[in-house]
N, C-alpha and C positions, 0 to 999 in steps of 0.2 A: 732164589727164584720157582714161582709152581706153576709159571704158566703150559709149562711142558704135561703136566699130569693133570691139568685143568683144575685146578684145585689152587684157585687165586687167592692172596693174602693179603690183606690191607690194615694197617693200624690206624686206625681211629680214635683221633685227640680232639680235643674240643676243650674250649674257656679255657685259659692260659692264664689271663688276667694281668701280665708280668706287670709290675710297676718300676716307677725310676729309681724308688730306692729300697725293692726288692724285698719289703717288706710288706706284702697287701694284709690288711689286718693284723697287722703288727708282726706276720714269721711269715707268712707264706712266699718265697720267691721264685717267681715264675721260671727264670731261665734255670736256676737250678732244676728244676723239676725237669725240665727239657732233656738236659747234661743228661740226668738219674734214670730217663726214660730208656734212653740212646743205649746206657749201659747194662740197663735191663733184657732188653732187647738182645744185648749181643749176648750178656751171660746165655740167658734161654736161647740162645740159637734160633730166633724167629729171622725166617728171611725174604719181607714182604717185598709186594712189587712194588708200594708206593705206601707212605706216611700221609695221612689227611687231615689236618688242623682246622677245624669246620668254625671260627670263629670266633670275638672275643680275644684275638691273642694279647691285647694288652689292656689294660682295667683306664677305665675314662679320666680324659684327662694327664695321660704319661706318655703327650707325643716323642721325647725326647727317648723311649725306650724302644723303640722299634729298629737302632744301629744293631743293639744286641739284640735283639731278637731274628734278624738275619745272618748275625752272627751265630746265634743259638740253633736256629734252624739247617746253617750249613754244617756244623760237627754234627748233627743229628742224621744228615745225608750222610755222611763218613761213615760213623757208628754204627749203623743200620744196612749200609751200603745200598740204598733206595731214594727217590727224591719225596722231598717234602712241599709237596703242596697245599695250600694259604688260602682260606676263604674270609671276610670280612665279618664282624659280629657288630652288634649296636654298637657296643662299648668304643670298638675301633676309630680310632681318625683316619678319615681315607683319602689326607693328603700330607702325612705323615706317614703316613704307610706306604708311599711309591718310592719309598727307598727297600722294602724286600722282592725278593723274585718274582716276577709274574705281575708285578702291581704298577710296574712303569709308569704303563698308559692306560690301563683298563684292570679294572676291581672282579672282572669277568669272561672265562676264558674256556678252551677246550684243552683238554691234554691228553694223547695217544700214546698206552702204555701195547706195546704186542697188539695189537687190537683189539684189545680192551678201551673204551673211551671215559674218560672222566671230564666231565661236565663242574667248574667251578661257581657257582652265582654267588652277587652281591646283595645282602640285604642289611646294608647294616645302617639304614632306616626303617627298619622294619615290614621290608615289604622288596619284590623285585621290580615293579614298575612296568609300563606297556613297548619302551625299548627292549628291555631284555628281556621281556616274555615272548615278543615277535624275534629275537633272535635264538631264543632256546626254541622257540618252536620251527626254524630254521635248521638248526641243527639235528633235530628230534626226525627232521624228512627221512632222513638215511640212517639204515641202520649200521651199526658197527659190529664187527667180526667177532669178536666176544660181548658185543651188548655194552652197556653204560651205566656208570656209577652216576650220581648229582650229588655234588656236596653245596650247602647252603646253611649258614647258620639256624635261624629260625627255620621249624620244623613245621610241615604242610599239615599241621593239627596242634589241638591242644596239650597241657599237662593234665593228669587226673587232680594233682592239687588245687584246690579252688583258688588258693593268688596268684597261679600262672593259667588256670583253662582258657586263657583270652591271649597269650604269650605268644601263639603262634602266629609263623607267617600270615601278614594281613594281608594277600592277596595270593591265597592257599587255594582257593576252588577254582582259580584260572590254571593257576601253575599245575592242579593235577589235570584240568581239562587238556592240557599241553601233554602231560606226560601219562596218561594213562591210554593203554595199548601202543604204546612203544617198546620199544627194547630196555627199558629202565629197568634196570637188576636191582638196583636199591638206591635209595636217597638218604645221605647221612648228614645226618644236622647236628645240632647241640643246643644251647640256651637255657636250657631248664635243670642243668646242674642235679641230674639223675635218669638215667638209664629207663629207654622203652621203646618198644617196638610196638610195632602196629601194621597194617596191609589198610589201607585205605583206596574205593576204587579200583583195586588191583595193584597200586603202587607198593610194593614192600618201602619200608620207613625206620630206619633205626636212628634212635636217639642217644647220643652217648653219654655218659659222665665225666666229670669234670676234672680236671687236671691240678686244678685248684681248689674248691671245697664241696661237698656234697651237701644235697639239698638233706634239713631234716626233716621226715616227710611229715611230720604231729607238728607241727610248731604252728598248726590253727589255720584259719581263714582268713584273717588279717595282718597274718607276718609272713616274711619271709627271714628263713635263718641256713645258717651253712656252719656244717661240722671240717675239721680237719681231716680228709680221705680222697688224695690222690687219686684218679682213675681211667684209666683210658677202655679200650675195644678191640680187642681182635676179631677183625672180620675175615669170613671165608666164604669164597664166591664156588659151588662146586653146582656140577651140573644140572641146573633143574631147582637150584635152591640155592638160597643165604643165609647165614648163619653167623652172630655177633656175641662175643662174650667177654663181658664187662671185667676187668681186671684189675686189682687192688696192686699201686705202685709203692707200697707200704706193705710189709711182710711182720706179720704179727708174731708173737711166739706159737707155736705149734701146743694145740689140748693133747696131742698124741702122733705119733710116728710110728708104724706098723708095717711088714714087709708085705710087698706085693705079692699077693698070690695069683700066680694067671692061671685060666683052666687049662685043660691037656686035650678039651675036644667042647 
């Protein structure tokens, strides 16, 4: 853990798209990839304060996968030694997902991590809605000791890809009205299946890549296409700053390996 040093680490995962047959597009097993992520974090020695999964936990029309997701998240917690916090996306089933921890009665909530406030929002309909926005406004009235991170599946902005330019949060303007000028250090989102960083109205936003498939960025304005490249983000909250790094879960064969030369001064 890194709270004592002031350098807070969050592992940001998004768009697992787990299926009951464990074979999204014929081959992608979201449950296996969560386990592989846990092994990766343990092998590399990443010790996060939390793992945040920003929606589309399951592929649409796969309600029977949520018990397996619950178990996979519990295993991931053990592997990483950190809580796994989840939000719903547009593919998620709001009823079947109630077997997940934290979703039993409501799909939005606040979690405190030793002074860092994590607000988990529900945008499975594509928007937050008035009731949830009012709740968020009340939550943000009081600053948290170490500030606030908000997780919501739909980013409060559009993708640069023409086919996804209008795929952001439907009530993004109202969300930003509430968040701007508060103690929000970072908004973590998904949905686009590609990494994106932006600051809108002074609110830093990081859209994470997908654990299932990555967008083909030059597919053209009339298409959405994906290729098999599972990724996640390492998020570091530093004094007065936030840094995100997209990490590929695959390890391609290296082109070269050379000794590290450290300057003497």
